[in-house]
PDB file of N, CA, C, O and CB in Angstrom:
ATOM      1  N   UNK A   1       0.832  -1.174   0.000  1.00  0.00           N
ATOM      2  CA  UNK A   1       0.000   0.000   0.000  1.00  0.00           C
ATOM      3  C   UNK A   1       0.880   1.241   0.000  1.00  0.00           C
ATOM      4  O   UNK A   1       1.806   1.358   0.803  1.00  0.00           O
ATOM      5  CB  UNK A   1      -0.949  -0.004   1.204  1.00  0.00           C
ATOM      6  N   UNK A   2       0.593   2.135  -0.877  1.00  0.00           N
ATOM      7  CA  UNK A   2       1.370   3.367  -0.987  1.00  0.00           C
ATOM      8  C   UNK A   2       1.044   4.298   0.176  1.00  0.00           C
ATOM      9  O   UNK A   2      -0.040   4.219   0.755  1.00  0.00           O
ATOM     10  CB  UNK A   2       1.094   4.070  -2.333  1.00  0.00           C
ATOM     11  N   UNK A   3       1.981   5.177   0.515  1.00  0.00           N
ATOM     12  CA  UNK A   3       1.775   6.124   1.599  1.00  0.00           C
ATOM     13  C   UNK A   3       0.710   7.154   1.273  1.00  0.00           C
ATOM     14  O   UNK A   3       0.157   7.779   2.177  1.00  0.00           O
ATOM     15  CB  UNK A   3       3.064   6.816   1.926  1.00  0.00           C
ATOM     16  N   UNK A   4       0.415   7.339  -0.004  1.00  0.00           N
ATOM     17  CA  UNK A   4      -0.559   8.358  -0.388  1.00  0.00           C
ATOM     18  C   UNK A   4      -1.915   7.767  -0.769  1.00  0.00           C
ATOM     19  O   UNK A   4      -2.740   8.458  -1.366  1.00  0.00           O
ATOM     20  CB  UNK A   4      -0.021   9.170  -1.540  1.00  0.00           C
ATOM     21  N   UNK A   5      -2.157   6.494  -0.430  1.00  0.00           N
ATOM     22  CA  UNK A   5      -3.428   5.834  -0.716  1.00  0.00           C
ATOM     23  C   UNK A   5      -3.769   4.867   0.421  1.00  0.00           C
ATOM     24  O   UNK A   5      -2.902   4.145   0.913  1.00  0.00           O
ATOM     25  CB  UNK A   5      -3.367   5.082  -2.078  1.00  0.00           C
ATOM     26  N   UNK A   6      -5.040   4.864   0.831  1.00  0.00           N
ATOM     27  CA  UNK A   6      -5.539   3.914   1.825  1.00  0.00           C
ATOM     28  C   UNK A   6      -6.854   3.359   1.306  1.00  0.00           C
ATOM     29  O   UNK A   6      -7.720   4.124   0.881  1.00  0.00           O
ATOM     30  CB  UNK A   6      -5.719   4.586   3.238  1.00  0.00           C
ATOM     31  N   UNK A   7      -7.020   2.033   1.335  1.00  0.00           N
ATOM     32  CA  UNK A   7      -8.263   1.403   0.920  1.00  0.00           C
ATOM     33  C   UNK A   7      -8.927   0.789   2.143  1.00  0.00           C
ATOM     34  O   UNK A   7      -8.311   0.022   2.883  1.00  0.00           O
ATOM     35  CB  UNK A   7      -8.013   0.330  -0.177  1.00  0.00           C
ATOM     36  N   UNK A   8     -10.199   1.141   2.344  1.00  0.00           N
ATOM     37  CA  UNK A   8     -10.954   0.670   3.505  1.00  0.00           C
ATOM     38  C   UNK A   8     -12.303   0.113   3.075  1.00  0.00           C
ATOM     39  O   UNK A   8     -12.758   0.345   1.955  1.00  0.00           O
ATOM     40  CB  UNK A   8     -11.149   1.804   4.522  1.00  0.00           C
ATOM     41  N   UNK A   9     -12.934  -0.624   3.984  1.00  0.00           N
ATOM     42  CA  UNK A   9     -14.285  -1.148   3.823  1.00  0.00           C
ATOM     43  C   UNK A   9     -15.131  -0.620   4.980  1.00  0.00           C
ATOM     44  O   UNK A   9     -14.576  -0.103   5.949  1.00  0.00           O
ATOM     45  CB  UNK A   9     -14.291  -2.722   3.781  1.00  0.00           C
ATOM     46  N   UNK A  10     -16.469  -0.735   4.905  1.00  0.00           N
ATOM     47  CA  UNK A  10     -17.293  -0.271   6.024  1.00  0.00           C
ATOM     48  C   UNK A  10     -16.821  -0.869   7.354  1.00  0.00           C
ATOM     49  O   UNK A  10     -16.392  -2.021   7.412  1.00  0.00           O
ATOM     50  CB  UNK A  10     -18.767  -0.631   5.781  1.00  0.00           C
ATOM     51  N   UNK A  11     -16.907  -0.079   8.402  1.00  0.00           N
ATOM     52  CA  UNK A  11     -16.473  -0.424   9.762  1.00  0.00           C
ATOM     53  C   UNK A  11     -14.958  -0.393   9.923  1.00  0.00           C
ATOM     54  O   UNK A  11     -14.446  -0.929  10.906  1.00  0.00           O
ATOM     55  CB  UNK A  11     -16.988  -1.798  10.134  1.00  0.00           C
ATOM     56  N   UNK A  12     -14.226   0.212   8.999  1.00  0.00           N
ATOM     57  CA  UNK A  12     -12.770   0.299   9.124  1.00  0.00           C
ATOM     58  C   UNK A  12     -12.335   1.754   9.203  1.00  0.00           C
ATOM     59  O   UNK A  12     -13.032   2.660   8.747  1.00  0.00           O
ATOM     60  CB  UNK A  12     -12.077  -0.403   7.939  1.00  0.00           C
ATOM     61  N   UNK A  13     -11.160   1.952   9.797  1.00  0.00           N
ATOM     62  CA  UNK A  13     -10.575   3.289   9.858  1.00  0.00           C
ATOM     63  C   UNK A  13      -9.071   3.170   9.694  1.00  0.00           C
ATOM     64  O   UNK A  13      -8.495   2.093   9.848  1.00  0.00           O
ATOM     65  CB  UNK A  13     -10.932   4.003  11.193  1.00  0.00           C
ATOM     66  N   UNK A  14      -8.451   4.289   9.381  1.00  0.00           N
ATOM     67  CA  UNK A  14      -7.008   4.307   9.200  1.00  0.00           C
ATOM     68  C   UNK A  14      -6.516   5.737   9.144  1.00  0.00           C
ATOM     69  O   UNK A  14      -7.217   6.670   9.535  1.00  0.00           O
ATOM     70  CB  UNK A  14      -6.605   3.549   7.931  1.00  0.00           C
ATOM     71  N   UNK A  15      -5.297   5.893   8.651  1.00  0.00           N
ATOM     72  CA  UNK A  15      -4.709   7.224   8.512  1.00  0.00           C
ATOM     73  C   UNK A  15      -4.089   7.361   7.127  1.00  0.00           C
ATOM     74  O   UNK A  15      -3.494   6.425   6.593  1.00  0.00           O
ATOM     75  CB  UNK A  15      -3.648   7.482   9.615  1.00  0.00           C
ATOM     76  N   UNK A  16      -4.244   8.539   6.573  1.00  0.00           N
ATOM     77  CA  UNK A  16      -3.584   8.905   5.329  1.00  0.00           C
ATOM     78  C   UNK A  16      -2.659  10.045   5.717  1.00  0.00           C
ATOM     79  O   UNK A  16      -3.104  11.176   5.912  1.00  0.00           O
ATOM     80  CB  UNK A  16      -4.619   9.316   4.172  1.00  0.00           C
ATOM     81  N   UNK A  17      -1.380   9.748   5.829  1.00  0.00           N
ATOM     82  CA  UNK A  17      -0.453  10.708   6.423  1.00  0.00           C
ATOM     83  C   UNK A  17      -0.827  10.865   7.884  1.00  0.00           C
ATOM     84  O   UNK A  17      -0.852   9.885   8.629  1.00  0.00           O
ATOM     85  CB  UNK A  17      -0.487  12.086   5.676  1.00  0.00           C
ATOM     86  N   UNK A  18      -1.118  12.091   8.300  1.00  0.00           N
ATOM     87  CA  UNK A  18      -1.549  12.361   9.674  1.00  0.00           C
ATOM     88  C   UNK A  18      -3.055  12.521   9.794  1.00  0.00           C
ATOM     89  O   UNK A  18      -3.551  12.849  10.873  1.00  0.00           O
ATOM     90  CB  UNK A  18      -0.870  13.602  10.193  1.00  0.00           C
ATOM     91  N   UNK A  19      -3.790  12.301   8.722  1.00  0.00           N
ATOM     92  CA  UNK A  19      -5.226  12.551   8.697  1.00  0.00           C
ATOM     93  C   UNK A  19      -6.012  11.260   8.913  1.00  0.00           C
ATOM     94  O   UNK A  19      -5.782  10.258   8.237  1.00  0.00           O
ATOM     95  CB  UNK A  19      -5.630  13.198   7.371  1.00  0.00           C
ATOM     96  N   UNK A  20      -6.940  11.301   9.863  1.00  0.00           N
ATOM     97  CA  UNK A  20      -7.796  10.157  10.160  1.00  0.00           C
ATOM     98  C   UNK A  20      -8.839   9.993   9.050  1.00  0.00           C
ATOM     99  O   UNK A  20      -9.495  10.961   8.666  1.00  0.00           O
ATOM    100  CB  UNK A  20      -8.486  10.330  11.543  1.00  0.00           C
ATOM    101  N   UNK A  21      -8.992   8.762   8.533  1.00  0.00           N
ATOM    102  CA  UNK A  21     -10.015   8.434   7.538  1.00  0.00           C
ATOM    103  C   UNK A  21     -10.783   7.215   8.033  1.00  0.00           C
ATOM    104  O   UNK A  21     -10.239   6.368   8.743  1.00  0.00           O
ATOM    105  CB  UNK A  21      -9.379   8.166   6.126  1.00  0.00           C
ATOM    106  N   UNK A  22     -12.062   7.139   7.646  1.00  0.00           N
ATOM    107  CA  UNK A  22     -12.921   6.079   8.164  1.00  0.00           C
ATOM    108  C   UNK A  22     -14.092   5.868   7.216  1.00  0.00           C
ATOM    109  O   UNK A  22     -14.476   6.773   6.475  1.00  0.00           O
ATOM    110  CB  UNK A  22     -13.426   6.419   9.589  1.00  0.00           C
ATOM    111  N   UNK A  23     -14.659   4.657   7.246  1.00  0.00           N
ATOM    112  CA  UNK A  23     -15.898   4.368   6.530  1.00  0.00           C
ATOM    113  C   UNK A  23     -16.890   3.834   7.551  1.00  0.00           C
ATOM    114  O   UNK A  23     -16.623   2.838   8.224  1.00  0.00           O
ATOM    115  CB  UNK A  23     -15.671   3.342   5.352  1.00  0.00           C
ATOM    116  N   UNK A  24     -18.037   4.500   7.665  1.00  0.00           N
ATOM    117  CA  UNK A  24     -19.078   4.069   8.587  1.00  0.00           C
ATOM    118  C   UNK A  24     -19.940   2.992   7.938  1.00  0.00           C
ATOM    119  O   UNK A  24     -19.893   2.803   6.723  1.00  0.00           O
ATOM    120  CB  UNK A  24     -19.945   5.264   9.025  1.00  0.00           C
ATOM    121  N   UNK A  25     -20.717   2.296   8.739  1.00  0.00           N
ATOM    122  CA  UNK A  25     -21.522   1.173   8.241  1.00  0.00           C
ATOM    123  C   UNK A  25     -22.593   1.600   7.239  1.00  0.00           C
ATOM    124  O   UNK A  25     -23.037   0.781   6.434  1.00  0.00           O
ATOM    125  CB  UNK A  25     -22.180   0.463   9.402  1.00  0.00           C
ATOM    126  N   UNK A  26     -23.015   2.862   7.271  1.00  0.00           N
ATOM    127  CA  UNK A  26     -24.059   3.324   6.361  1.00  0.00           C
ATOM    128  C   UNK A  26     -23.486   4.011   5.117  1.00  0.00           C
ATOM    129  O   UNK A  26     -24.131   4.885   4.537  1.00  0.00           O
ATOM    130  CB  UNK A  26     -24.989   4.276   7.088  1.00  0.00           C
ATOM    131  N   UNK A  27     -22.274   3.615   4.710  1.00  0.00           N
ATOM    132  CA  UNK A  27     -21.608   4.099   3.499  1.00  0.00           C
ATOM    133  C   UNK A  27     -21.313   5.600   3.555  1.00  0.00           C
ATOM    134  O   UNK A  27     -21.454   6.312   2.561  1.00  0.00           O
ATOM    135  CB  UNK A  27     -22.462   3.793   2.282  1.00  0.00           C
ATOM    136  N   UNK A  28     -20.912   6.051   4.711  1.00  0.00           N
ATOM    137  CA  UNK A  28     -20.490   7.438   4.889  1.00  0.00           C
ATOM    138  C   UNK A  28     -18.975   7.443   5.049  1.00  0.00           C
ATOM    139  O   UNK A  28     -18.421   6.753   5.905  1.00  0.00           O
ATOM    140  CB  UNK A  28     -21.198   8.105   6.127  1.00  0.00           C
ATOM    141  N   UNK A  29     -18.317   8.237   4.207  1.00  0.00           N
ATOM    142  CA  UNK A  29     -16.868   8.409   4.310  1.00  0.00           C
ATOM    143  C   UNK A  29     -16.590   9.553   5.279  1.00  0.00           C
ATOM    144  O   UNK A  29     -17.291  10.564   5.280  1.00  0.00           O
ATOM    145  CB  UNK A  29     -16.224   8.689   2.908  1.00  0.00           C
ATOM    146  N   UNK A  30     -15.551   9.380   6.106  1.00  0.00           N
ATOM    147  CA  UNK A  30     -15.174  10.386   7.093  1.00  0.00           C
ATOM    148  C   UNK A  30     -13.703  10.728   6.898  1.00  0.00           C
ATOM    149  O   UNK A  30     -12.849   9.843   6.838  1.00  0.00           O
ATOM    150  CB  UNK A  30     -15.445   9.884   8.547  1.00  0.00           C
ATOM    151  N   UNK A  31     -13.420  12.025   6.799  1.00  0.00           N
ATOM    152  CA  UNK A  31     -12.043  12.499   6.702  1.00  0.00           C
ATOM    153  C   UNK A  31     -11.886  13.647   7.694  1.00  0.00           C
ATOM    154  O   UNK A  31     -12.529  14.688   7.559  1.00  0.00           O
ATOM    155  CB  UNK A  31     -11.684  12.953   5.231  1.00  0.00           C
ATOM    156  N   UNK A  32     -11.033  13.448   8.682  1.00  0.00           N
ATOM    157  CA  UNK A  32     -10.735  14.472   9.686  1.00  0.00           C
ATOM    158  C   UNK A  32     -12.013  15.047  10.296  1.00  0.00           C
ATOM    159  O   UNK A  32     -12.103  16.252  10.533  1.00  0.00           O
ATOM    160  CB  UNK A  32      -9.901  15.596   9.065  1.00  0.00           C
ATOM    161  N   UNK A  33     -12.998  14.186  10.548  1.00  0.00           N
ATOM    162  CA  UNK A  33     -14.245  14.609  11.164  1.00  0.00           C
ATOM    163  C   UNK A  33     -15.316  15.089  10.209  1.00  0.00           C
ATOM    164  O   UNK A  33     -16.466  15.248  10.619  1.00  0.00           O
ATOM    165  CB  UNK A  33     -13.966  15.668  12.116  1.00  0.00           C
ATOM    166  N   UNK A  34     -14.983  15.326   8.950  1.00  0.00           N
ATOM    167  CA  UNK A  34     -15.973  15.717   7.940  1.00  0.00           C
ATOM    168  C   UNK A  34     -16.601  14.448   7.361  1.00  0.00           C
ATOM    169  O   UNK A  34     -15.901  13.470   7.097  1.00  0.00           O
ATOM    170  CB  UNK A  34     -15.316  16.591   6.804  1.00  0.00           C
ATOM    171  N   UNK A  35     -17.923  14.466   7.164  1.00  0.00           N
ATOM    172  CA  UNK A  35     -18.650  13.298   6.681  1.00  0.00           C
ATOM    173  C   UNK A  35     -19.261  13.559   5.312  1.00  0.00           C
ATOM    174  O   UNK A  35     -19.681  14.674   5.003  1.00  0.00           O
ATOM    175  CB  UNK A  35     -19.739  12.902   7.674  1.00  0.00           C
ATOM    176  N   UNK A  36     -19.303  12.499   4.492  1.00  0.00           N
ATOM    177  CA  UNK A  36     -19.980  12.588   3.197  1.00  0.00           C
ATOM    178  C   UNK A  36     -20.568  11.224   2.850  1.00  0.00           C
ATOM    179  O   UNK A  36     -19.826  10.248   2.737  1.00  0.00           O
ATOM    180  CB  UNK A  36     -18.999  13.069   2.081  1.00  0.00           C
ATOM    181  N   UNK A  37     -21.918  11.136   2.675  1.00  0.00           N
ATOM    182  CA  UNK A  37     -22.523   9.875   2.236  1.00  0.00           C
ATOM    183  C   UNK A  37     -22.099   9.573   0.796  1.00  0.00           C
ATOM    184  O   UNK A  37     -22.135  10.453  -0.063  1.00  0.00           O
ATOM    185  CB  UNK A  37     -24.076   9.937   2.347  1.00  0.00           C
ATOM    186  N   UNK A  38     -21.701   8.337   0.542  1.00  0.00           N
ATOM    187  CA  UNK A  38     -21.151   7.962  -0.759  1.00  0.00           C
ATOM    188  C   UNK A  38     -22.068   6.981  -1.490  1.00  0.00           C
ATOM    189  O   UNK A  38     -22.471   5.961  -0.931  1.00  0.00           O
ATOM    190  CB  UNK A  38     -19.759   7.349  -0.588  1.00  0.00           C
ATOM    191  N   UNK A  39     -22.389   7.298  -2.734  1.00  0.00           N
ATOM    192  CA  UNK A  39     -23.102   6.363  -3.610  1.00  0.00           C
ATOM    193  C   UNK A  39     -22.071   5.473  -4.307  1.00  0.00           C
ATOM    194  O   UNK A  39     -20.921   5.876  -4.484  1.00  0.00           O
ATOM    195  CB  UNK A  39     -23.990   7.130  -4.663  1.00  0.00           C
ATOM    196  N   UNK A  40     -22.477   4.274  -4.697  1.00  0.00           N
ATOM    197  CA  UNK A  40     -21.566   3.375  -5.406  1.00  0.00           C
ATOM    198  C   UNK A  40     -21.101   4.038  -6.696  1.00  0.00           C
ATOM    199  O   UNK A  40     -21.920   4.558  -7.454  1.00  0.00           O
ATOM    200  CB  UNK A  40     -22.250   2.015  -5.707  1.00  0.00           C
ATOM    201  N   UNK A  41     -19.803   4.026  -6.952  1.00  0.00           N
ATOM    202  CA  UNK A  41     -19.223   4.627  -8.146  1.00  0.00           C
ATOM    203  C   UNK A  41     -18.897   6.107  -7.991  1.00  0.00           C
ATOM    204  O   UNK A  41     -18.336   6.713  -8.904  1.00  0.00           O
ATOM    205  CB  UNK A  41     -20.155   4.447  -9.294  1.00  0.00           C
ATOM    206  N   UNK A  42     -19.238   6.691  -6.858  1.00  0.00           N
ATOM    207  CA  UNK A  42     -19.013   8.126  -6.643  1.00  0.00           C
ATOM    208  C   UNK A  42     -17.567   8.424  -6.259  1.00  0.00           C
ATOM    209  O   UNK A  42     -16.883   7.613  -5.635  1.00  0.00           O
ATOM    210  CB  UNK A  42     -19.950   8.650  -5.558  1.00  0.00           C
ATOM    211  N   UNK A  43     -17.130   9.613  -6.655  1.00  0.00           N
ATOM    212  CA  UNK A  43     -15.827  10.152  -6.240  1.00  0.00           C
ATOM    213  C   UNK A  43     -16.101  11.512  -5.606  1.00  0.00           C
ATOM    214  O   UNK A  43     -16.861  12.312  -6.151  1.00  0.00           O
ATOM    215  CB  UNK A  43     -14.811  10.271  -7.466  1.00  0.00           C
ATOM    216  N   UNK A  44     -15.485  11.773  -4.461  1.00  0.00           N
ATOM    217  CA  UNK A  44     -15.712  13.026  -3.747  1.00  0.00           C
ATOM    218  C   UNK A  44     -14.395  13.514  -3.168  1.00  0.00           C
ATOM    219  O   UNK A  44     -13.584  12.722  -2.690  1.00  0.00           O
ATOM    220  CB  UNK A  44     -16.774  12.848  -2.628  1.00  0.00           C
ATOM    221  N   UNK A  45     -14.187  14.835  -3.214  1.00  0.00           N
ATOM    222  CA  UNK A  45     -12.976  15.428  -2.644  1.00  0.00           C
ATOM    223  C   UNK A  45     -13.336  16.226  -1.401  1.00  0.00           C
ATOM    224  O   UNK A  45     -14.179  17.122  -1.447  1.00  0.00           O
ATOM    225  CB  UNK A  45     -12.258  16.331  -3.679  1.00  0.00           C
ATOM    226  N   UNK A  46     -12.696  15.895  -0.300  1.00  0.00           N
ATOM    227  CA  UNK A  46     -12.801  16.665   0.935  1.00  0.00           C
ATOM    228  C   UNK A  46     -11.814  17.814   0.802  1.00  0.00           C
ATOM    229  O   UNK A  46     -10.616  17.646   1.032  1.00  0.00           O
ATOM    230  CB  UNK A  46     -12.506  15.778   2.223  1.00  0.00           C
ATOM    231  N   UNK A  47     -12.326  18.983   0.427  1.00  0.00           N
ATOM    232  CA  UNK A  47     -11.471  20.120   0.078  1.00  0.00           C
ATOM    233  C   UNK A  47     -10.599  20.580   1.241  1.00  0.00           C
ATOM    234  O   UNK A  47      -9.427  20.902   1.048  1.00  0.00           O
ATOM    235  CB  UNK A  47     -12.322  21.273  -0.400  1.00  0.00           C
ATOM    236  N   UNK A  48     -11.162  20.613   2.442  1.00  0.00           N
ATOM    237  CA  UNK A  48     -10.402  21.120   3.591  1.00  0.00           C
ATOM    238  C   UNK A  48      -9.160  20.270   3.863  1.00  0.00           C
ATOM    239  O   UNK A  48      -8.103  20.798   4.209  1.00  0.00           O
ATOM    240  CB  UNK A  48     -11.291  21.157   4.841  1.00  0.00           C
ATOM    241  N   UNK A  49      -9.294  18.950   3.705  1.00  0.00           N
ATOM    242  CA  UNK A  49      -8.178  18.045   3.975  1.00  0.00           C
ATOM    243  C   UNK A  49      -7.358  17.738   2.720  1.00  0.00           C
ATOM    244  O   UNK A  49      -6.243  17.227   2.823  1.00  0.00           O
ATOM    245  CB  UNK A  49      -8.697  16.752   4.574  1.00  0.00           C
ATOM    246  N   UNK A  50      -7.901  18.045   1.533  1.00  0.00           N
ATOM    247  CA  UNK A  50      -7.194  17.732   0.294  1.00  0.00           C
ATOM    248  C   UNK A  50      -7.121  16.242   0.020  1.00  0.00           C
ATOM    249  O   UNK A  50      -6.132  15.742  -0.516  1.00  0.00           O
ATOM    250  CB  UNK A  50      -5.806  18.299   0.340  1.00  0.00           C
ATOM    251  N   UNK A  51      -8.194  15.531   0.398  1.00  0.00           N
ATOM    252  CA  UNK A  51      -8.237  14.078   0.214  1.00  0.00           C
ATOM    253  C   UNK A  51      -9.454  13.707  -0.631  1.00  0.00           C
ATOM    254  O   UNK A  51     -10.566  14.178  -0.392  1.00  0.00           O
ATOM    255  CB  UNK A  51      -8.280  13.343   1.589  1.00  0.00           C
ATOM    256  N   UNK A  52      -9.217  12.860  -1.618  1.00  0.00           N
ATOM    257  CA  UNK A  52     -10.274  12.372  -2.508  1.00  0.00           C
ATOM    258  C   UNK A  52     -10.597  10.933  -2.113  1.00  0.00           C
ATOM    259  O   UNK A  52      -9.702  10.151  -1.795  1.00  0.00           O
ATOM    260  CB  UNK A  52      -9.841  12.463  -4.021  1.00  0.00           C
ATOM    261  N   UNK A  53     -11.886  10.596  -2.137  1.00  0.00           N
ATOM    262  CA  UNK A  53     -12.313   9.225  -1.864  1.00  0.00           C
ATOM    263  C   UNK A  53     -13.167   8.736  -3.031  1.00  0.00           C
ATOM    264  O   UNK A  53     -14.002   9.471  -3.559  1.00  0.00           O
ATOM    265  CB  UNK A  53     -13.106   9.138  -0.517  1.00  0.00           C
ATOM    266  N   UNK A  54     -12.944   7.492  -3.420  1.00  0.00           N
ATOM    267  CA  UNK A  54     -13.694   6.857  -4.495  1.00  0.00           C
ATOM    268  C   UNK A  54     -14.314   5.581  -3.943  1.00  0.00           C
ATOM    269  O   UNK A  54     -13.633   4.776  -3.307  1.00  0.00           O
ATOM    270  CB  UNK A  54     -12.782   6.556  -5.732  1.00  0.00           C
ATOM    271  N   UNK A  55     -15.614   5.399  -4.190  1.00  0.00           N
ATOM    272  CA  UNK A  55     -16.288   4.182  -3.734  1.00  0.00           C
ATOM    273  C   UNK A  55     -16.582   3.276  -4.920  1.00  0.00           C
ATOM    274  O   UNK A  55     -17.147   3.708  -5.925  1.00  0.00           O
ATOM    275  CB  UNK A  55     -17.593   4.525  -2.981  1.00  0.00           C
ATOM    276  N   UNK A  56     -16.194   2.022  -4.788  1.00  0.00           N
ATOM    277  CA  UNK A  56     -16.540   0.961  -5.738  1.00  0.00           C
ATOM    278  C   UNK A  56     -17.075  -0.201  -4.917  1.00  0.00           C
ATOM    279  O   UNK A  56     -16.303  -0.974  -4.349  1.00  0.00           O
ATOM    280  CB  UNK A  56     -15.296   0.524  -6.625  1.00  0.00           C
ATOM    281  N   UNK A  57     -18.402  -0.327  -4.854  1.00  0.00           N
ATOM    282  CA  UNK A  57     -19.014  -1.348  -4.004  1.00  0.00           C
ATOM    283  C   UNK A  57     -18.718  -1.050  -2.551  1.00  0.00           C
ATOM    284  O   UNK A  57     -19.010   0.046  -2.072  1.00  0.00           O
ATOM    285  CB  UNK A  57     -18.508  -2.754  -4.377  1.00  0.00           C
ATOM    286  N   UNK A  58     -18.142  -2.007  -1.841  1.00  0.00           N
ATOM    287  CA  UNK A  58     -17.774  -1.815  -0.436  1.00  0.00           C
ATOM    288  C   UNK A  58     -16.309  -1.427  -0.269  1.00  0.00           C
ATOM    289  O   UNK A  58     -15.784  -1.477   0.843  1.00  0.00           O
ATOM    290  CB  UNK A  58     -18.057  -3.079   0.354  1.00  0.00           C
ATOM    291  N   UNK A  59     -15.647  -1.044  -1.347  1.00  0.00           N
ATOM    292  CA  UNK A  59     -14.236  -0.643  -1.288  1.00  0.00           C
ATOM    293  C   UNK A  59     -14.131   0.872  -1.469  1.00  0.00           C
ATOM    294  O   UNK A  59     -14.617   1.428  -2.454  1.00  0.00           O
ATOM    295  CB  UNK A  59     -13.397  -1.387  -2.377  1.00  0.00           C
ATOM    296  N   UNK A  60     -13.499   1.518  -0.517  1.00  0.00           N
ATOM    297  CA  UNK A  60     -13.328   2.972  -0.515  1.00  0.00           C
ATOM    298  C   UNK A  60     -11.839   3.262  -0.573  1.00  0.00           C
ATOM    299  O   UNK A  60     -11.076   2.811   0.282  1.00  0.00           O
ATOM    300  CB  UNK A  60     -13.987   3.633   0.751  1.00  0.00           C
ATOM    301  N   UNK A  61     -11.428   4.016  -1.583  1.00  0.00           N
ATOM    302  CA  UNK A  61     -10.022   4.358  -1.732  1.00  0.00           C
ATOM    303  C   UNK A  61      -9.845   5.845  -1.449  1.00  0.00           C
ATOM    304  O   UNK A  61     -10.407   6.698  -2.135  1.00  0.00           O
ATOM    305  CB  UNK A  61      -9.506   3.995  -3.154  1.00  0.00           C
ATOM    306  N   UNK A  62      -9.052   6.131  -0.426  1.00  0.00           N
ATOM    307  CA  UNK A  62      -8.730   7.492  -0.043  1.00  0.00           C
ATOM    308  C   UNK A  62      -7.349   7.818  -0.596  1.00  0.00           C
ATOM    309  O   UNK A  62      -6.416   7.028  -0.452  1.00  0.00           O
ATOM    310  CB  UNK A  62      -8.783   7.676   1.507  1.00  0.00           C
ATOM    311  N   UNK A  63      -7.217   8.986  -1.229  1.00  0.00           N
ATOM    312  CA  UNK A  63      -5.924   9.396  -1.766  1.00  0.00           C
ATOM    313  C   UNK A  63      -5.769  10.905  -1.659  1.00  0.00           C
ATOM    314  O   UNK A  63      -6.750  11.643  -1.570  1.00  0.00           O
ATOM    315  CB  UNK A  63      -5.771   8.942  -3.227  1.00  0.00           C
ATOM    316  N   UNK A  64      -4.530  11.341  -1.671  1.00  0.00           N
ATOM    317  CA  UNK A  64      -4.256  12.770  -1.632  1.00  0.00           C
ATOM    318  C   UNK A  64      -4.659  13.373  -2.968  1.00  0.00           C
ATOM    319  O   UNK A  64      -4.246  12.894  -4.023  1.00  0.00           O
ATOM    320  CB  UNK A  64      -2.756  13.052  -1.319  1.00  0.00           C
ATOM    321  N   UNK A  65      -5.473  14.434  -2.918  1.00  0.00           N
ATOM    322  CA  UNK A  65      -5.939  15.088  -4.131  1.00  0.00           C
ATOM    323  C   UNK A  65      -4.788  15.833  -4.788  1.00  0.00           C
ATOM    324  O   UNK A  65      -3.918  16.374  -4.107  1.00  0.00           O
ATOM    325  CB  UNK A  65      -7.101  16.049  -3.824  1.00  0.00           C
ATOM    326  N   UNK A  66      -4.789  15.858  -6.105  1.00  0.00           N
ATOM    327  CA  UNK A  66      -3.721  16.524  -6.853  1.00  0.00           C
ATOM    328  C   UNK A  66      -3.869  18.028  -6.808  1.00  0.00           C
ATOM    329  O   UNK A  66      -3.053  18.746  -7.386  1.00  0.00           O
ATOM    330  CB  UNK A  66      -3.707  16.053  -8.295  1.00  0.00           C
TER     331      UNK A  66
END
């Protein structure tokens, strides 16, 4: 796993650099306390943290936004 990417599933949490990332059971992505409900196939950027998350089924990939 690269330092600039974290892949999680519902009920999991981790860190991307120093930033806490998490996926809640109801398909809500969390980055540094900010929440966003995710639809399957959706990509969303948490602007404040500069982190993008992409959902494919139950797999959520968090990465540093370019």
